[in-house]
C-alpha positions, -999 to +999 in steps of 0.1 A: -866-529+241-831-533+227-842-515+195-858-487+214-827-482+236-805-482+205-827-455+189-826-433+220-788-436+222-784-426+185-807-396+190-787-385+220-754-387+201-769-368+173-781-340+196-746-338+213-729-336+179-754-309+168-747-289+200-709-291+193-714-279+157-736-251+169-710-241+195-683-242+169-703-221+145-711-197+173-674-194+183-666-187+146-693-161+144-681-144+176-645-144+165-655-129+132-676-103+149-647-095+173-624-093+143-648-070+125-652-048+155-614-044+158-608-038+121-617-001+119-590+011+144-563-013+135-569-011+097-571+027+100-537+028+116-522+005+090-538+024+062-526+057+075-491+043+080-490+029+044-505+061+029-481+083+047-452+063+033-466+066-002-472+103+002-437+109+015-421+092-015-442+112-039-433+146-025-403+166-038-372+165-016-372+190+011-348+219+014-317+207+032-308+234+057-271+239+066-270+275+078-263+306+058-268+287+025-292+258+019-292+230-006-322+227-029-318+192-043-331+184-078-340+148-084-331+130-117-367+118-123-383+143-147-417+143-130-401+149-096-379+176-111-410+193-125-426+191-091-395+205-074-393+234-099-430+241-094-424+243-056-393+264-063-413+289-085-440+291-059-416+297-030-395+324-046-404+354-067-390+360-102-363+383-089-353+358-062-351+329-086-329+351-109-306+358-079-304+321-069-296+309-104-270+337-107-253+324-075-251+290-092-237+305-124-269+296-143-294+314-165-331+305-167-325+285-199-300+262-181-317+260-147-318+221-149-280+218-155-274+215-117-284+186-095-283+209-064-289+246-061-272+267-035-298+289-019-292+317+006-313+315+037-320+352+031-324+364-005-307+396-016-318+402-052-289+427-057-264+398-049-242+423-030-247+406+003-230+375-012-202+392-030-169+372-031-151+404-039-140+429-012-163+459-008-134+483-008-098+481-022-077+511-013-051+506-040-079+513-066-091+546-049-076+567-077-090+545-105-123+557-118-134+524-134-120+489-130-134+455-140-120+422-127-129+386-139-120+357-116-114+324-134-114+303-101-149+313-090-164+323-124-174+358-113-168+394-123-166+425-101-168+462-109-150+489-089-154+527-090-127+546-071-120+514-051-156+507-041-174+476-054-205+487-073-215+454-089-206+418-093-222+388-110-217+354-126-198+345-158-189+315-179-154+318-192-133+297-216-136+259-214-104+238-207-097+235-245-102+272-251-091+290-220-097+328-217-065+348-219-055+363-185-036+394-174-042+431-174-059+445-205-082+474-214-117+477-229-115+483-267-145+486-290-181+475-285-210+465-306-246+461-295-251+429-315-220+411-328-218+378-348-194+352-336-164+345-359-166+308-348-202+304-360-224+329-378-254+314-360-241+327-326-255+361-319-236+380-291-257+408-276-238+438-260-203+425-270-174+445-256-139+435-269-110+434-244-084+414-264-086+428-299-062+405-318-077+374-301-113+386-307-121+380-270-147+400-252-176+399-228-212+395-240-245+378-232-246+341-239-257+308-221-245+303-185-246+266-180-230+265-145-194+259-156-167+274-179-181+266-214-171+294-238-147+295-267-125+320-247-150+348-243-165+359-210-202+351-210-227+372-190-263+374-181-282+397-204-288+424-178-251+423-167-239+425-203-260+455-210-250+472-177-213+467-185-218+478-221-230+512-208-205+514-179-171+507-195-152+532-216-140+523-251-106+531-266-100+563-286-083+558-320-061+582-339-074+596-372-076+567-397-082+541-369-048+524-373-034+533-339-048+538-304-048+573-290-062+563-256-071+530-239-105+522-224-115+509-189-089+487-172-098+450-170-080+423-150-086+386-158-068+363-134-064+327-122-075+293-134-105+270-128-102+238-108-111+215-136-128+183-125-132+195-089-162+206-069-179+237-082-167+266-060-202+278-052-211+244-039-185+249-012-207+277+003-229+250+018-200+241+042-184+275+045-203+308+035-169+324+030-154+297+008-154+319-024-143+351-007-112+369-022-093+389+005-083+425+002-047+414+005-050+389-024-066+415-047-041+442-037-012+418-045-026+413-080-034+449-087-003+467-072+021+456-100-003+471-126-015+502-108+011+525-123+001+515-158-036+518-150-033+553-136-010+564-165-035+552-191-064+568-172-046+602-171-038+600-208-074+591-216-087+621-196-064+644-216-074+630-249-112+632-240-108+667-228-090+678-260-117+662-281-145+679-261-127+713-265-124+708-302-161+700-305-170+730-285-150+752-308-167+737-339-201+742-323-195+779-318-185+784-354-212+797-377-226+772-402-218+793-432-189+816-423-186+847-446-152+856-461-140+890-472-132+896-509-095+902-513 
């Protein structure tokens, strides 16, 4: 009896233990099932959150809008820069990109020289809407052609009878080779000149303005800051335009002396070396680079007498040359002479 009772007791304990194990396993299975049933939604949320963060980091920086001008930030990482420029090229047409780079004193070759591009909210491919120069200067109303180069903002402007007809970017002399300033006149021009500094430097549409110093305007790299060896660098289209627009000097027979001067040119001011690039200030103030009528008039007035005098002299010289040519054209090619 005792043995039978002992066997029954052991069997009962075994059954209780098995039941607890089964319950434990069941609870584990249920918990796992519940966890599995919750995973899709929770995991989906976490996955989306993580993916969105990764995606955001891999995208190019967005345009930072500040108003009339926006900042197009260019990252240092090469892959990101390529992505940014791809987006830049997709967003803007070729003419619009040309205008944006011009505003930043850059050409297409040097487009990566800037870490931030100043971009107008509205693109005007003529650039006239963003002109830092006054649209009209009354003191120049009697001057047929006038070209001004501003060292402080690295830009040039062209006036016809006091009205602004064109403006654009330039890269003038670097700090160790500053461009000569003051009133001067256009001298001679050459469609393709070779630099006296290095024979490897080809200078398309070169127009000399300081003859003895060998300084003139021409096409060459625009890297976004003053970088030349004293000359006034221009974009190719601008150099060609000015080449056709400006008048050259007229030399006396033999070419030793000047009979008449060319188009009046004023180069003024100095660059703020080591400071913030002037066009970057447009992000805070769209009028930051503007030159007032009063400022321009103050610079021109002391020279207006000389400009008008040289213009009048040139008109007379040109008229006399035209008259002489007209007489020659009317003469027979083989004039007959009477026998004495």
